Every structure is written in C-alpha cells, then in structure tokens.
N, C-alpha and C positions, 0 to 999 in steps of 0.2 A: 764405599774403595780405604780400603788399609796400605798408606806405601812408606814404609819405613827406607833407610839405608843411615849403614857403618859409617866414623870416618873413625883415626887413634888416637885423636884431642881433646882432652878432658875436660873442653873453655864451654862453660855453658851458652847460649845459642840465645843473640835475643836482636830482638827488629833493627834495623839502627836506619839513619836521620842523611843519609847521601844525598848533596844538595846535585842540585837537579844538569849538573855537567860531568862528575865521576859517572866512572864508567860502569864501577864494580858495587853493591848493597845493595842492592834491592832481591834477592829473591829467599829472609825469608821478609817481608813488603809481598812480596808476594800467594809464596801461603798463606801469607795470614789472610789478605783478602779472595786467595780461594778454598779455601777447606773450613770446615768443619769446624777441629778440633786439630789441634799436635802436641808438641812437647817434643824429649830431649830427654832419656833417665842413662849414666855414666849405668860402664860396662865391662866389665876387664881388657882390657887394651883403646880403651874409646870413651866414646858412648851410641847410643843410638840417636836418630833424629825415626819420626816417624808424624802423620800427616793424616788425614782423613777424609772423603771429596766421599760426598754425599751422589747416589743418582739422577737424581730431577734436577740432577743441571745447579741448582740450591745454597750456601757455604754452610 
C-alpha cells in the first residue's frame, strides 16, 4: 500500500532526534520504522510525502 500526503512547505523532511521528554518529533521515526520505503518530492506549492507498506506486515 502507498500512502501519500502533501503540504505547503518546501522543507525537505528528515527524521529528528527527540529527547525522551520531547512531545514532538517522532513522526518520521515511526514512518521509517514501519514503512518498506518512504520519500518526498517537491511539487508546485509544496511537497508530497509518500510511504509504502508491505501487505505481509514486514517493513
């Protein structure tokens, strides 16, 4: 399965290194852990993020 989302920023996403007390910054870490593959593409007006998940439950 491929999940695609878009937003209006053109900042290239990168996984953060949150401390144990941080309440934010884990989204891409979760995507990276669960997805078979993920990435982003700059598009007119922002960027498109995508993640591919395998049907067998394995990253």
